[in-house]
N, C-alpha and C positions, 0 to 999 in steps of 0.2 A: 714148212721149210724155213730155215734161217734166212733172214734178209739183211744184207749189208748195204747200208746207205754210204755212198763213197764218191770220191773223184777218182776216175780210172788212173790218172797220172800221179796221184798222191802216194808218197812213199810210206806214210802212216797207214793208208788203206792197204798198201801192198804188204805191210807187216801183218795185218789181220788176215789177208787172203792167204798168205803163207801159213799162218797159224791154223786156219780152217782146213787147208789142204793137208797139213801135217796130221791133224786129228781125224782126217777122212770124214769130215762132216759136210753133207750136201748143203749148198746155199745158193741163193741168187743175189746178184748185185743190182742195186737201184742207183743209177747215176743222178747225183744231185746237181741241178742247174745252179751255177754261181749266181748269187743275188736272190732272185725270187724263190728258187728252190730251197735256199738256206732259211728263208722265213718259215716255210713249211717244216723244215727240219727242226727249227727252234720250237715250233708248236708240239712236235712229236717228242723231242728229247730234252728241251731246255737249253740247248746250245746250238750254235750255227756251224760248228766245226765237224768235219768227218775224221774218222769213221764213226758210225753209229750202227749197232747191231740190234735187230728186232727178232725176238724169239717168242712167238705167240703174243701174249700181253706184256712181256718183259721188253723194256727198251734200255739198252746199255750204251752210253756214250763213252768215248775215250778208249784207246787201244789197250792200255794196261788193265782197265776195268773189264774190258771184253775178255782178255786172257784169263783173269781170275774167275770170271763168271763161267767161261767154258770149261775150265778145269773142275769147277764144282758141279756143274750141271751135266757135263759129259766127261767123266773121269777116265775113260779109256784114252790111252796114249797121252798121259799127263805131261805138261810142259813146265810146271813149277814143282821143284823137289819138295819132299816132305821133311827130310832131315834138316835140322835148324840151320847149320852152317851153310849147306848147299843152297837152301832156300834163300837165305840172306844174300849170298853172293849172286844168285840168279837175279833177284829183284834189284839189287844194287847195279849190276851190269846192264840190266834192261833199262833202268832209269838213266844210266850214263849214255847208253845208245840213243835214247830219245832226245836227250839234251845236247849231247856233243855231236854225235854223228848226224842225227836228224836235222838239227838247226844249221850246222856248218855245211852239210851237204847241199842244202838249199842255196846257200850263198855261193858256193863254188860252182854249182851248176848254172846259176844266173850269170856269174862271171864268164863262164865258157859260152853261155848263150849270147852274151854281149859281144864277145870277140870273134865268134865263129859263125858267119852268116848261114852256112849249111846246116849247122846244128839248130839255129834259130828257126829256119823255115821248115825243118823236118818235123818239128813239134806242132806245127799248125794242123788243124783238121784237114782231112783229104778234100773236103768240099770247098776249101778256101779258094776264092777266085785267083787266077794267075796274076792279075794286076796287084792285088793285095799281097800276094806271096812275094812278088818282086819288090814292092815297097818295103816290106818287113826285112827282106834280105839286104836291101841297099842302105839301110840306116847305118851311119858310121858307128863302129863299136865304141869309139872314144866318147861320142855323144851319149850313148846309152849308159856308159859308165858314170858320166857326170850326173845324168838324171837319177841314177841309182844311188848316188851318194847320200842324198837326203833321206832315202828310205832304208839306209843301213846296208846297201849293197854296192858301195863304191869300191874303188881299187884297193884301198887300205884294208877295208873289211874283208874283201875276198882274199887278199894276201894272208891276213891273220887266220882266216878259216882254213886256208890251204895248209898252213903250217900245223895247225891243230890236227887236221885230218891225217897229215903225214905221220905225226906222233901216234895217233890212234891206230893207223894201219900197221905201223911198226910193232906196236904192242900186241896187236891181234896176231900178227905173223909169229911173234915169239911164243905166245901162248899155244898156238896151233902146231908149233914145231914138235911138241911132245905129247899132244893129245888130239884125238880125232874131232873133239868138240870142245867148246870153251870151258865146260865144267866137268869134263870126263868122257865117258864112253857112250853117252846118250845125248841126243839133242834136248835142249831146254828152251825156255822162252828167251834166254839170253842170245842163243844162236839165231833164233828166228827173227828177233828184233834187229840184231846187227846185220843179218843178211838182207832183210827187207828194206831197212832204212838206208843201206848203202846203194840203193838203186839209182839215186841221183848222181852218185860219183861215177858209176859205170852201170849201164843198163845190161840186164842178163843177155847171154848169148842167144837164147831162144826166145820166141815170142810168147812170153808168159803174160804180158800186159798188152792191152790193145793200143799200141803205138805203132807208127810206121815201121815196117820190117827193116828199113835201112838204118834204124837207130840201134838195133840189137848189137850188143858188144861194144858200142861206142861210149865214150865218157869224157871225163875232165882230163885234159893233157897234164902229164906230170903225176897223176894219181892212178888213172885207169891203165896207163901203159908203162908204168915204171917197173923195171925188172925186180926191184927189191920187194914190191908188193904183190908179185905174181902168186906166191903161195896162198895169200888170202883170197884172191879172185878164183884160183883153182878150187879152193875149199868151198867157196860160195857156189861155184858151178856144180860141184858134186852134191851139195846139199839141195840145190834146186832140182837137179836131175832125179834125186831120190824121193823128194817130197812134194814138189810144186807141180801142179797140173798145167801143162801148156794150153794155150787157147786153141780152140778149133778154128781153122782157117777155111772159109767157104771156098768150094771149088769153082763157084761162079760169082765172083765179086761184082758189086754194083759198079757200072761204068764210072770212071773218075775217082774211084776210091782205092785204087791199088797202092802198093807200097811206094814210098818215096825213098830213093837211094840217096844217101848223104855221105859225106866224108869230112872228117875233122883234121885239119892240118896240124 
């Protein structure tokens, strides 16, 4: 069986999970422990970043390389067109999604994380002690913004990323106005990349990712809840409903691991 080395909350890992579900390929996920686990991942793949796919003796790092490999090894339900122009547009749009949506979505999510305590605490593991949860929730957002400035996540960086994403979402809405998918009548890697990488802007309505139930459907104010971008989010919801497999939720959860209800003002 295919093995996906991942971080559950990584939007690049989500891009690959969506791809695997679309191609209807069974796989199991292996959660990489930040730090020590990434050393083991480096020994396996030559890099510390996720996602990494293992298929028997084959080890493929990087989400784009994984997509190319899967289309070659498992050609059923292809995601990269064969015709030259469509193929070029697909690969160009996927690269744009990686660089523009992927990187800027991380910044705006961290900006929302800084300013909204409920958002911040909802992303903590369910096992986090209440004292730690309270401390994390009580840190002033302005202080977190100042601390994030040196790492490229300060208020100006977040503002610029927000404006870039507004333009991206507007462009996507315009393309999807006349077409069911970004390159025509069938989903391609471009669609799966855009849909998966937009997770940090707005989490899917259903629990496709192992995050607290209360965060489903929540996202970055001004992007996730703006009326002008609703066509895009509706399109993503339809794509997920058609191709992504929701997580199974245990009927007898471990005590203390239940969903955390949150709200973002």
